[in-house]
All heavy atoms as a GROMACS GRO file, in nm:
protein
  569
    1MET      N    1  16.278   0.037  21.714
    1MET     CA    2  16.307   0.176  21.737
    1MET      C    3  16.294   0.257  21.609
    1MET      O    4  16.246   0.368  21.612
    1MET     CB    5  16.450   0.191  21.792
    1MET     CG    6  16.463   0.149  21.934
    1MET     SD    7  16.376   0.267  22.034
    1MET     CE    8  16.454   0.246  22.187
    2LEU      N    9  16.340   0.200  21.499
    2LEU     CA   10  16.337   0.273  21.373
    2LEU      C   11  16.194   0.301  21.328
    2LEU      O   12  16.164   0.409  21.278
    2LEU     CB   13  16.412   0.195  21.265
    2LEU     CG   14  16.419   0.260  21.128
    2LEU    CD1   15  16.496   0.392  21.138
    2LEU    CD2   16  16.484   0.168  21.029
    3LEU      N   17  16.103   0.204  21.348
    3LEU     CA   18  15.965   0.223  21.305
    3LEU      C   19  15.894   0.331  21.386
    3LEU      O   20  15.799   0.391  21.339
    3LEU     CB   21  15.888   0.092  21.314
    3LEU     CG   22  15.924  -0.014  21.212
    3LEU    CD1   23  15.844  -0.140  21.235
    3LEU    CD2   24  15.902   0.038  21.071
    4MET      N   25  15.939   0.356  21.508
    4MET     CA   26  15.877   0.459  21.590
    4MET      C   27  15.902   0.598  21.534
    4MET      O   28  15.823   0.689  21.557
    4MET     CB   29  15.927   0.452  21.734
    4MET     CG   30  15.887   0.327  21.806
    4MET     SD   31  15.957   0.328  21.970
    4MET     CE   32  15.823   0.259  22.061
    5ASN      N   33  16.010   0.617  21.461
    5ASN     CA   34  16.045   0.748  21.408
    5ASN      C   35  15.984   0.774  21.271
    5ASN      O   36  16.003   0.880  21.214
    5ASN     CB   37  16.197   0.762  21.399
    5ASN     CG   38  16.262   0.760  21.537
    5ASN    OD1   39  16.199   0.799  21.634
    5ASN    ND2   40  16.383   0.711  21.544
    6LEU      N   41  15.914   0.675  21.215
    6LEU     CA   42  15.856   0.692  21.082
    6LEU      C   43  15.721   0.761  21.091
    6LEU      O   44  15.641   0.733  21.181
    6LEU     CB   45  15.839   0.557  21.013
    6LEU     CG   46  15.966   0.482  20.978
    6LEU    CD1   47  15.931   0.349  20.916
    6LEU    CD2   48  16.054   0.563  20.886
    7GLY      N   49  15.694   0.846  20.996
    7GLY     CA   50  15.564   0.911  20.987
    7GLY      C   51  15.468   0.825  20.906
    7GLY      O   52  15.502   0.718  20.856
    8ILE      N   53  15.346   0.874  20.893
    8ILE     CA   54  15.244   0.799  20.821
    8ILE      C   55  15.280   0.784  20.673
    8ILE      O   56  15.251   0.681  20.612
    8ILE     CB   57  15.104   0.863  20.839
    8ILE    CG1   58  14.993   0.771  20.788
    8ILE    CG2   59  15.095   0.997  20.768
    8ILE    CD1   60  14.969   0.654  20.875
    9GLU      N   61  15.344   0.883  20.616
    9GLU     CA   62  15.384   0.875  20.475
    9GLU      C   63  15.488   0.766  20.454
    9GLU      O   64  15.479   0.689  20.358
    9GLU     CB   65  15.439   1.009  20.424
    9GLU     CG   66  15.339   1.122  20.423
    9GLU     CD   67  15.331   1.195  20.557
    9GLU    OE1   68  15.419   1.174  20.643
    9GLU    OE2   69  15.237   1.273  20.574
   10GLU      N   70  15.585   0.762  20.542
   10GLU     CA   71  15.689   0.661  20.530
   10GLU      C   72  15.634   0.521  20.551
   10GLU      O   73  15.673   0.427  20.482
   10GLU     CB   74  15.803   0.687  20.630
   10GLU     CG   75  15.888   0.806  20.596
   10GLU     CD   76  15.834   0.936  20.655
   10GLU    OE1   77  15.730   0.933  20.724
   10GLU    OE2   78  15.895   1.041  20.629
   11LEU      N   79  15.540   0.505  20.646
   11LEU     CA   80  15.479   0.375  20.668
   11LEU      C   81  15.395   0.333  20.548
   11LEU      O   82  15.391   0.215  20.511
   11LEU     CB   83  15.392   0.377  20.794
   11LEU     CG   84  15.468   0.381  20.926
   11LEU    CD1   85  15.371   0.395  21.043
   11LEU    CD2   86  15.554   0.258  20.943
   12GLY      N   87  15.329   0.428  20.483
   12GLY     CA   88  15.252   0.399  20.363
   12GLY      C   89  15.341   0.352  20.250
   12GLY      O   90  15.310   0.255  20.181
   13VAL      N   91  15.453   0.420  20.231
   13VAL     CA   92  15.547   0.381  20.127
   13VAL      C   93  15.606   0.243  20.159
   13VAL      O   94  15.619   0.158  20.070
   13VAL     CB   95  15.659   0.486  20.110
   13VAL    CG1   96  15.771   0.435  20.022
   13VAL    CG2   97  15.601   0.615  20.055
   14LEU      N   98  15.640   0.221  20.284
   14LEU     CA   99  15.693   0.091  20.325
   14LEU      C  100  15.592  -0.019  20.297
   14LEU      O  101  15.626  -0.125  20.244
   14LEU     CB  102  15.729   0.094  20.473
   14LEU     CG  103  15.794  -0.029  20.531
   14LEU    CD1  104  15.930  -0.052  20.465
   14LEU    CD2  105  15.810  -0.015  20.681
   15PHE      N  106  15.466   0.005  20.327
   15PHE     CA  107  15.360  -0.093  20.302
   15PHE      C  108  15.346  -0.118  20.152
   15PHE      O  109  15.331  -0.232  20.109
   15PHE     CB  110  15.227  -0.044  20.360
   15PHE     CG  111  15.112  -0.137  20.333
   15PHE    CD1  112  15.099  -0.254  20.404
   15PHE    CD2  113  15.019  -0.107  20.235
   15PHE    CE1  114  14.994  -0.341  20.379
   15PHE    CE2  115  14.914  -0.193  20.209
   15PHE     CZ  116  14.901  -0.310  20.281
   16LEU      N  117  15.352  -0.013  20.072
   16LEU     CA  118  15.338  -0.028  19.927
   16LEU      C  119  15.457  -0.100  19.864
   16LEU      O  120  15.446  -0.155  19.755
   16LEU     CB  121  15.320   0.108  19.861
   16LEU     CG  122  15.184   0.174  19.885
   16LEU    CD1  123  15.182   0.313  19.825
   16LEU    CD2  124  15.072   0.090  19.830
   17LEU      N  125  15.570  -0.102  19.931
   17LEU     CA  126  15.687  -0.174  19.880
   17LEU      C  127  15.695  -0.317  19.932
   17LEU      O  128  15.733  -0.408  19.859
   17LEU     CB  129  15.815  -0.099  19.917
   17LEU     CG  130  15.836   0.036  19.851
   17LEU    CD1  131  15.961   0.102  19.907
   17LEU    CD2  132  15.845   0.022  19.701
   18VAL      N  133  15.656  -0.337  20.056
   18VAL     CA  134  15.671  -0.468  20.120
   18VAL      C  135  15.557  -0.562  20.080
   18VAL      O  136  15.581  -0.678  20.047
   18VAL     CB  137  15.681  -0.454  20.272
   18VAL    CG1  138  15.674  -0.587  20.342
   18VAL    CG2  139  15.810  -0.382  20.308
   19PHE      N  140  15.433  -0.516  20.083
   19PHE     CA  141  15.320  -0.604  20.055
   19PHE      C  142  15.326  -0.666  19.916
   19PHE      O  143  15.309  -0.787  19.902
   19PHE     CB  144  15.188  -0.530  20.075
   19PHE     CG  145  15.068  -0.614  20.043
   19PHE    CD1  146  15.029  -0.716  20.128
   19PHE    CD2  147  14.996  -0.594  19.926
   19PHE    CE1  148  14.921  -0.796  20.097
   19PHE    CE2  149  14.888  -0.672  19.895
   19PHE     CZ  150  14.850  -0.774  19.980
   20PRO      N  151  15.352  -0.590  19.810
   20PRO     CA  152  15.361  -0.653  19.678
   20PRO      C  153  15.474  -0.755  19.668
   20PRO      O  154  15.460  -0.858  19.601
   20PRO     CB  155  15.385  -0.536  19.581
   20PRO     CG  156  15.333  -0.418  19.652
   20PRO     CD  157  15.357  -0.444  19.798
   21THR      N  158  15.585  -0.730  19.734
   21THR     CA  159  15.697  -0.824  19.731
   21THR      C  160  15.660  -0.954  19.800
   21THR      O  161  15.688  -1.064  19.750
   21THR     CB  162  15.821  -0.762  19.797
   21THR    OG1  163  15.851  -0.640  19.732
   21THR    CG2  164  15.939  -0.856  19.791
   22ILE      N  165  15.593  -0.946  19.913
   22ILE     CA  166  15.549  -1.065  19.985
   22ILE      C  167  15.446  -1.142  19.903
   22ILE      O  168  15.452  -1.264  19.892
   22ILE     CB  169  15.494  -1.028  20.124
   22ILE    CG1  170  15.608  -0.978  20.213
   22ILE    CG2  171  15.422  -1.146  20.188
   22ILE    CD1  172  15.563  -0.918  20.344
   23PHE      N  173  15.351  -1.070  19.842
   23PHE     CA  174  15.251  -1.133  19.758
   23PHE      C  175  15.316  -1.203  19.639
   23PHE      O  176  15.281  -1.316  19.605
   23PHE     CB  177  15.149  -1.029  19.710
   23PHE     CG  178  15.046  -1.084  19.617
   23PHE    CD1  179  14.944  -1.164  19.665
   23PHE    CD2  180  15.049  -1.055  19.481
   23PHE    CE1  181  14.848  -1.216  19.579
   23PHE    CE2  182  14.955  -1.105  19.395
   23PHE     CZ  183  14.854  -1.186  19.443
   24TRP      N  184  15.413  -1.138  19.575
   24TRP     CA  185  15.483  -1.194  19.460
   24TRP      C  186  15.555  -1.323  19.499
   24TRP      O  187  15.544  -1.424  19.429
   24TRP     CB  188  15.582  -1.090  19.406
   24TRP     CG  189  15.664  -1.138  19.292
   24TRP    CD1  190  15.626  -1.150  19.163
   24TRP    CD2  191  15.800  -1.182  19.298
   24TRP    NE1  192  15.731  -1.198  19.086
   24TRP    CE2  193  15.838  -1.219  19.167
   24TRP    CE3  194  15.894  -1.193  19.400
   24TRP    CZ2  195  15.965  -1.266  19.136
   24TRP    CZ3  196  16.019  -1.241  19.369
   24TRP    CH2  197  16.054  -1.276  19.239
   25LEU      N  198  15.626  -1.321  19.610
   25LEU     CA  199  15.696  -1.441  19.656
   25LEU      C  200  15.599  -1.553  19.692
   25LEU      O  201  15.622  -1.670  19.662
   25LEU     CB  202  15.786  -1.408  19.775
   25LEU     CG  203  15.915  -1.335  19.742
   25LEU    CD1  204  15.984  -1.290  19.870
   25LEU    CD2  205  16.007  -1.423  19.661
   26TYR      N  206  15.489  -1.517  19.756
   26TYR     CA  207  15.388  -1.616  19.795
   26TYR      C  208  15.328  -1.683  19.672
   26TYR      O  209  15.312  -1.805  19.668
   26TYR     CB  210  15.280  -1.548  19.880
   26TYR     CG  211  15.170  -1.643  19.920
   26TYR    CD1  212  15.191  -1.738  20.020
   26TYR    CD2  213  15.044  -1.638  19.859
   26TYR    CE1  214  15.090  -1.825  20.057
   26TYR    CE2  215  14.944  -1.725  19.896
   26TYR     CZ  216  14.967  -1.818  19.995
   26TYR     OH  217  14.869  -1.905  20.032
   27MET      N  218  15.294  -1.605  19.570
   27MET     CA  219  15.237  -1.661  19.448
   27MET      C  220  15.339  -1.749  19.375
   27MET      O  221  15.304  -1.853  19.320
   27MET     CB  222  15.188  -1.551  19.354
   27MET     CG  223  15.059  -1.486  19.398
   27MET     SD  224  14.917  -1.598  19.392
   27MET     CE  225  14.893  -1.638  19.562
   28LEU      N  226  15.466  -1.711  19.375
   28LEU     CA  227  15.570  -1.792  19.313
   28LEU      C  228  15.582  -1.927  19.383
   28LEU      O  229  15.587  -2.032  19.319
   28LEU     CB  230  15.703  -1.716  19.315
   28LEU     CG  231  15.820  -1.782  19.245
   28LEU    CD1  232  15.790  -1.802  19.096
   28LEU    CD2  233  15.946  -1.700  19.263
   29VAL      N  234  15.583  -1.926  19.514
   29VAL     CA  235  15.592  -2.050  19.592
   29VAL      C  236  15.467  -2.136  19.570
   29VAL      O  237  15.477  -2.258  19.553
   29VAL     CB  238  15.614  -2.019  19.742
   29VAL    CG1  239  15.597  -2.144  19.827
   29VAL    CG2  240  15.750  -1.957  19.764
   30GLN      N  241  15.349  -2.073  19.568
   30GLN     CA  242  15.226  -2.149  19.545
   30GLN      C  243  15.225  -2.214  19.408
   30GLN      O  244  15.179  -2.327  19.393
   30GLN     CB  245  15.103  -2.057  19.560
   30GLN     CG  246  15.076  -2.014  19.701
   30GLN     CD  247  15.056  -2.132  19.794
   30GLN    OE1  248  14.982  -2.225  19.764
   30GLN    NE2  249  15.127  -2.132  19.905
   31CYS      N  250  15.278  -2.144  19.310
   31CYS     CA  251  15.286  -2.201  19.176
   31CYS      C  252  15.382  -2.320  19.173
   31CYS      O  253  15.350  -2.425  19.115
   31CYS     CB  254  15.333  -2.094  19.077
   31CYS     SG  255  15.349  -2.154  18.908
   32ILE      N  256  15.495  -2.307  19.236
   32ILE     CA  257  15.594  -2.415  19.238
   32ILE      C  258  15.540  -2.537  19.312
   32ILE      O  259  15.561  -2.651  19.270
   32ILE     CB  260  15.725  -2.365  19.302
   32ILE    CG1  261  15.792  -2.262  19.210
   32ILE    CG2  262  15.820  -2.480  19.333
   32ILE    CD1  263  15.905  -2.187  19.275
   33LYS      N  264  15.465  -2.516  19.419
   33LYS     CA  265  15.415  -2.626  19.501
   33LYS      C  266  15.281  -2.682  19.454
   33LYS      O  267  15.235  -2.782  19.509
   33LYS     CB  268  15.402  -2.579  19.646
   33LYS     CG  269  15.536  -2.549  19.711
   33LYS     CD  270  15.520  -2.488  19.847
   33LYS     CE  271  15.454  -2.582  19.944
   33LYS     NZ  272  15.448  -2.528  20.080
   34ASN      N  273  15.219  -2.622  19.353
   34ASN     CA  274  15.086  -2.664  19.309
   34ASN      C  275  15.093  -2.801  19.238
   34ASN      O  276  15.145  -2.811  19.128
   34ASN     CB  277  15.028  -2.559  19.214
   34ASN     CG  278  14.882  -2.582  19.185
   34ASN    OD1  279  14.829  -2.689  19.208
   34ASN    ND2  280  14.816  -2.479  19.136
   35PRO      N  281  15.037  -2.906  19.301
   35PRO     CA  282  15.045  -3.039  19.240
   35PRO      C  283  14.947  -3.058  19.124
   35PRO      O  284  14.959  -3.153  19.048
   35PRO     CB  285  15.010  -3.132  19.356
   35PRO     CG  286  14.922  -3.051  19.443
   35PRO     CD  287  14.973  -2.908  19.431
   36ARG      N  288  14.851  -2.969  19.109
   36ARG     CA  289  14.751  -2.983  19.003
   36ARG      C  290  14.799  -2.935  18.868
   36ARG      O  291  14.739  -2.967  18.766
   36ARG     CB  292  14.625  -2.907  19.042
   36ARG     CG  293  14.557  -2.964  19.164
   36ARG     CD  294  14.428  -2.889  19.192
   36ARG     NE  295  14.383  -2.916  19.326
   36ARG     CZ  296  14.369  -2.825  19.420
   36ARG    NH1  297  14.394  -2.699  19.394
   36ARG    NH2  298  14.328  -2.859  19.540
   37LEU      N  299  14.907  -2.857  18.866
   37LEU     CA  300  14.960  -2.807  18.740
   37LEU      C  301  15.053  -2.909  18.677
   37LEU      O  302  15.133  -2.972  18.746
   37LEU     CB  303  15.037  -2.676  18.762
   37LEU     CG  304  14.957  -2.552  18.799
   37LEU    CD1  305  15.051  -2.436  18.826
   37LEU    CD2  306  14.858  -2.516  18.691
   38LYS      N  307  15.041  -2.925  18.546
   38LYS     CA  308  15.136  -3.008  18.473
   38LYS      C  309  15.270  -2.934  18.470
   38LYS      O  310  15.276  -2.814  18.494
   38LYS     CB  311  15.087  -3.030  18.330
   38LYS     CG  312  14.958  -3.104  18.320
   38LYS     CD  313  14.916  -3.113  18.176
   38LYS     CE  314  14.773  -3.162  18.165
   38LYS     NZ  315  14.722  -3.155  18.028
   39ASP      N  316  15.376  -3.008  18.439
   39ASP     CA  317  15.509  -2.947  18.437
   39ASP      C  318  15.519  -2.832  18.339
   39ASP      O  319  15.579  -2.729  18.368
   39ASP     CB  320  15.615  -3.051  18.405
   39ASP     CG  321  15.638  -3.147  18.521
   39ASP    OD1  322  15.603  -3.112  18.635
   39ASP    OD2  323  15.690  -3.257  18.497
   40SER      N  324  15.458  -2.847  18.222
   40SER     CA  325  15.465  -2.740  18.122
   40SER      C  326  15.386  -2.617  18.167
   40SER      O  327  15.429  -2.503  18.148
   40SER     CB  328  15.412  -2.788  17.987
   40SER     OG  329  15.278  -2.832  17.999
   41GLU      N  330  15.269  -2.639  18.231
   41GLU     CA  331  15.192  -2.527  18.284
   41GLU      C  332  15.267  -2.457  18.396
   41GLU      O  333  15.266  -2.335  18.405
   41GLU     CB  334  15.056  -2.576  18.336
   41GLU     CG  335  14.963  -2.626  18.230
   41GLU     CD  336  14.838  -2.690  18.290
   41GLU    OE1  337  14.847  -2.746  18.401
   41GLU    OE2  338  14.734  -2.683  18.224
   42LYS      N  339  15.329  -2.538  18.480
   42LYS     CA  340  15.405  -2.482  18.592
   42LYS      C  341  15.521  -2.396  18.541
   42LYS      O  342  15.543  -2.285  18.590
   42LYS     CB  343  15.456  -2.595  18.681
   42LYS     CG  344  15.506  -2.550  18.815
   42LYS     CD  345  15.546  -2.669  18.900
   42LYS     CE  346  15.421  -2.740  18.948
   42LYS     NZ  347  15.449  -2.836  19.056
   43ALA      N  348  15.593  -2.446  18.440
   43ALA     CA  349  15.704  -2.370  18.383
   43ALA      C  350  15.653  -2.239  18.321
   43ALA      O  351  15.715  -2.134  18.337
   43ALA     CB  352  15.776  -2.453  18.278
   44PHE      N  353  15.539  -2.247  18.252
   44PHE     CA  354  15.480  -2.127  18.192
   44PHE      C  355  15.448  -2.023  18.300
   44PHE      O  356  15.485  -1.906  18.287
   44PHE     CB  357  15.353  -2.165  18.115
   44PHE     CG  358  15.272  -2.047  18.071
   44PHE    CD1  359  15.310  -1.972  17.962
   44PHE    CD2  360  15.156  -2.011  18.139
   44PHE    CE1  361  15.236  -1.862  17.920
   44PHE    CE2  362  15.082  -1.903  18.099
   44PHE     CZ  363  15.121  -1.828  17.989
   45TRP      N  364  15.380  -2.066  18.405
   45TRP     CA  365  15.341  -1.970  18.510
   45TRP      C  366  15.461  -1.917  18.587
   45TRP      O  367  15.464  -1.800  18.626
   45TRP     CB  368  15.238  -2.033  18.605
   45TRP     CG  369  15.102  -2.031  18.546
   45TRP    CD1  370  15.027  -2.137  18.508
   45TRP    CD2  371  15.023  -1.914  18.517
   45TRP    NE1  372  14.908  -2.094  18.457
   45TRP    CE2  373  14.902  -1.959  18.462
   45TRP    CE3  374  15.043  -1.777  18.534
   45TRP    CZ2  375  14.802  -1.870  18.422
   45TRP    CZ3  376  14.944  -1.689  18.494
   45TRP    CH2  377  14.825  -1.735  18.439
   46ILE      N  378  15.560  -1.999  18.609
   46ILE     CA  379  15.681  -1.951  18.677
   46ILE      C  380  15.747  -1.842  18.594
   46ILE      O  381  15.788  -1.738  18.647
   46ILE     CB  382  15.778  -2.068  18.707
   46ILE    CG1  383  15.719  -2.156  18.817
   46ILE    CG2  384  15.915  -2.016  18.746
   46ILE    CD1  385  15.795  -2.285  18.840
   47LEU      N  386  15.758  -1.863  18.464
   47LEU     CA  387  15.816  -1.761  18.377
   47LEU      C  388  15.733  -1.634  18.376
   47LEU      O  389  15.788  -1.522  18.381
   47LEU     CB  390  15.833  -1.815  18.235
   47LEU     CG  391  15.942  -1.919  18.216
   47LEU    CD1  392  15.938  -1.975  18.076
   47LEU    CD2  393  16.078  -1.861  18.248
   48ILE      N  394  15.601  -1.648  18.372
   48ILE     CA  395  15.513  -1.531  18.374
   48ILE      C  396  15.533  -1.453  18.504
   48ILE      O  397  15.547  -1.330  18.505
   48ILE     CB  398  15.365  -1.572  18.357
   48ILE    CG1  399  15.340  -1.628  18.218
   48ILE    CG2  400  15.270  -1.457  18.388
   48ILE    CD1  401  15.355  -1.528  18.107
   49ILE      N  402  15.534  -1.524  18.616
   49ILE     CA  403  15.550  -1.457  18.746
   49ILE      C  404  15.687  -1.392  18.757
   49ILE      O  405  15.699  -1.280  18.807
   49ILE     CB  406  15.526  -1.558  18.861
   49ILE    CG1  407  15.379  -1.602  18.862
   49ILE    CG2  408  15.563  -1.496  18.995
   49ILE    CD1  409  15.349  -1.718  18.955
   50LEU      N  410  15.791  -1.459  18.710
   50LEU     CA  411  15.925  -1.403  18.720
   50LEU      C  412  15.945  -1.281  18.630
   50LEU      O  413  16.005  -1.182  18.671
   50LEU     CB  414  16.030  -1.510  18.688
   50LEU     CG  415  16.051  -1.617  18.793
   50LEU    CD1  416  16.149  -1.721  18.743
   50LEU    CD2  417  16.099  -1.557  18.924
   51PHE      N  418  15.897  -1.289  18.507
   51PHE     CA  419  15.923  -1.180  18.413
   51PHE      C  420  15.826  -1.063  18.427
   51PHE      O  421  15.863  -0.949  18.400
   51PHE     CB  422  15.922  -1.232  18.269
   51PHE     CG  423  16.043  -1.312  18.235
   51PHE    CD1  424  16.033  -1.444  18.197
   51PHE    CD2  425  16.170  -1.256  18.245
   51PHE    CE1  426  16.145  -1.519  18.168
   51PHE    CE2  427  16.283  -1.330  18.216
   51PHE     CZ  428  16.271  -1.462  18.178
   52LEU      N  429  15.703  -1.089  18.467
   52LEU     CA  430  15.606  -0.979  18.481
   52LEU      C  431  15.593  -0.931  18.625
   52LEU      O  432  15.511  -0.843  18.652
   52LEU     CB  433  15.469  -1.023  18.426
   52LEU     CG  434  15.464  -1.051  18.277
   52LEU    CD1  435  15.323  -1.092  18.237
   52LEU    CD2  436  15.509  -0.932  18.196
   53ASN      N  437  15.666  -0.994  18.715
   53ASN     CA  438  15.668  -0.956  18.856
   53ASN      C  439  15.528  -0.952  18.916
   53ASN      O  440  15.459  -1.051  18.913
   53ASN     CB  441  15.742  -0.823  18.876
   53ASN     CG  442  15.888  -0.836  18.843
   53ASN    OD1  443  15.947  -0.940  18.869
   53ASN    ND2  444  15.946  -0.734  18.784
   54ILE      N  445  15.488  -0.840  18.973
   54ILE     CA  446  15.361  -0.834  19.046
   54ILE      C  447  15.243  -0.854  18.952
   54ILE      O  448  15.142  -0.913  18.990
   54ILE     CB  449  15.350  -0.702  19.127
   54ILE    CG1  450  15.234  -0.709  19.226
   54ILE    CG2  451  15.336  -0.583  19.038
   54ILE    CD1  452  15.253  -0.807  19.337
   55VAL      N  453  15.254  -0.808  18.828
   55VAL     CA  454  15.145  -0.829  18.732
   55VAL      C  455  15.130  -0.978  18.704
   55VAL      O  456  15.018  -1.030  18.697
   55VAL     CB  457  15.171  -0.750  18.602
   55VAL    CG1  458  15.067  -0.782  18.497
   55VAL    CG2  459  15.177  -0.601  18.630
   56GLY      N  460  15.240  -1.049  18.689
   56GLY     CA  461  15.236  -1.193  18.669
   56GLY      C  462  15.178  -1.266  18.789
   56GLY      O  463  15.104  -1.363  18.774
   57ALA      N  464  15.211  -1.220  18.908
   57ALA     CA  465  15.157  -1.281  19.030
   57ALA      C  466  15.006  -1.260  19.038
   57ALA      O  467  14.932  -1.352  19.075
   57ALA     CB  468  15.226  -1.223  19.153
   58ILE      N  469  14.960  -1.142  19.002
   58ILE     CA  470  14.816  -1.114  19.002
   58ILE      C  471  14.746  -1.199  18.896
   58ILE      O  472  14.639  -1.255  18.922
   58ILE     CB  473  14.790  -0.963  18.981
   58ILE    CG1  474  14.840  -0.885  19.103
   58ILE    CG2  475  14.643  -0.936  18.955
   58ILE    CD1  476  14.843  -0.735  19.083
   59LEU      N  477  14.807  -1.211  18.778
   59LEU     CA  478  14.750  -1.297  18.675
   59LEU      C  479  14.740  -1.441  18.723
   59LEU      O  480  14.638  -1.507  18.703
   59LEU     CB  481  14.835  -1.292  18.548
   59LEU     CG  482  14.819  -1.172  18.458
   59LEU    CD1  483  14.924  -1.174  18.348
   59LEU    CD2  484  14.680  -1.168  18.399
   60TYR      N  485  14.844  -1.491  18.786
   60TYR     CA  486  14.841  -1.628  18.837
   60TYR      C  487  14.733  -1.643  18.944
   60TYR      O  488  14.662  -1.743  18.947
   60TYR     CB  489  14.976  -1.670  18.893
   60TYR     CG  490  14.972  -1.808  18.953
   60TYR    CD1  491  14.962  -1.920  18.872
   60TYR    CD2  492  14.975  -1.826  19.090
   60TYR    CE1  493  14.956  -2.048  18.926
   60TYR    CE2  494  14.968  -1.953  19.146
   60TYR     CZ  495  14.958  -2.062  19.064
   60TYR     OH  496  14.950  -2.189  19.118
   61TYR      N  497  14.719  -1.544  19.029
   61TYR     CA  498  14.618  -1.551  19.135
   61TYR      C  499  14.477  -1.562  19.078
   61TYR      O  500  14.397  -1.642  19.125
   61TYR     CB  501  14.629  -1.428  19.226
   61TYR     CG  502  14.526  -1.427  19.336
   61TYR    CD1  503  14.543  -1.507  19.449
   61TYR    CD2  504  14.414  -1.346  19.328
   61TYR    CE1  505  14.449  -1.507  19.549
   61TYR    CE2  506  14.319  -1.346  19.429
   61TYR     CZ  507  14.337  -1.426  19.539
   61TYR     OH  508  14.244  -1.427  19.639
   62PHE      N  509  14.448  -1.482  18.976
   62PHE     CA  510  14.313  -1.480  18.922
   62PHE      C  511  14.288  -1.585  18.813
   62PHE      O  512  14.175  -1.629  18.796
   62PHE     CB  513  14.279  -1.342  18.867
   62PHE     CG  514  14.251  -1.241  18.974
   62PHE    CD1  515  14.338  -1.136  18.998
   62PHE    CD2  516  14.139  -1.253  19.053
   62PHE    CE1  517  14.312  -1.044  19.097
   62PHE    CE2  518  14.112  -1.162  19.153
   62PHE     CZ  519  14.199  -1.058  19.177
   63VAL      N  520  14.390  -1.624  18.739
   63VAL     CA  521  14.370  -1.717  18.627
   63VAL      C  522  14.427  -1.856  18.658
   63VAL      O  523  14.355  -1.954  18.653
   63VAL     CB  524  14.433  -1.660  18.497
   63VAL    CG1  525  14.418  -1.759  18.384
   63VAL    CG2  526  14.373  -1.527  18.463
   64GLY      N  527  14.555  -1.862  18.688
   64GLY     CA  528  14.621  -1.992  18.703
   64GLY      C  529  14.579  -2.070  18.823
   64GLY      O  530  14.547  -2.189  18.814
   65GLU      N  531  14.577  -2.006  18.938
   65GLU     CA  532  14.543  -2.078  19.061
   65GLU      C  533  14.396  -2.117  19.063
   65GLU      O  534  14.360  -2.223  19.110
   65GLU     CB  535  14.578  -1.991  19.182
   65GLU     CG  536  14.575  -2.066  19.312
   65GLU     CD  537  14.628  -1.983  19.426
   65GLU    OE1  538  14.559  -1.888  19.466
   65GLU    OE2  539  14.737  -2.013  19.474
   66ARG      N  540  14.310  -2.032  19.013
   66ARG     CA  541  14.166  -2.061  19.012
   66ARG      C  542  14.132  -2.173  18.914
   66ARG      O  543  14.045  -2.254  18.941
   66ARG     CB  544  14.086  -1.936  18.973
   66ARG     CG  545  14.111  -1.816  19.060
   66ARG     CD  546  14.045  -1.831  19.193
   66ARG     NE  547  14.059  -1.707  19.268
   66ARG     CZ  548  14.076  -1.702  19.397
   66ARG    NH1  549  14.083  -1.812  19.467
   66ARG    NH2  550  14.089  -1.587  19.458
   67ASN      N  551  14.199  -2.179  18.801
   67ASN     CA  552  14.168  -2.282  18.702
   67ASN      C  553  14.227  -2.417  18.737
   67ASN      O  554  14.186  -2.517  18.681
   67ASN     CB  555  14.220  -2.239  18.562
   67ASN     CG  556  14.135  -2.129  18.506
   67ASN    OD1  557  14.023  -2.106  18.549
   67ASN    ND2  558  14.188  -2.060  18.407
   68SER      N  559  14.323  -2.422  18.827
   68SER     CA  560  14.384  -2.550  18.862
   68SER      C  561  14.305  -2.625  18.967
   68SER      O  562  14.334  -2.739  18.997
   68SER     CB  563  14.529  -2.529  18.909
   68SER     OG  564  14.529  -2.457  19.031
   69ALA      N  565  14.207  -2.561  19.026
   69ALA     CA  566  14.128  -2.626  19.133
   69ALA      C  567  14.027  -2.724  19.078
   69ALA      O  568  13.995  -2.733  18.967
   69ALA     CB  569  14.057  -2.520  19.216
   0.00000   0.00000   0.00000
């Protein structure tokens, strides 16, 4: 019911707040579960993702996850 009363601006703001949070959490979980990373690399990336938030998650997506394959 609540979503029916939202305008396009509110839905846009909601999307801009929810999507990065979901992406950040997904990248954090992927880093924790990645068996190809050594423990020290995993600790490094977890700290980067936690302290830099969405920027850290984007860095892990483009650098950390790609290089571990």
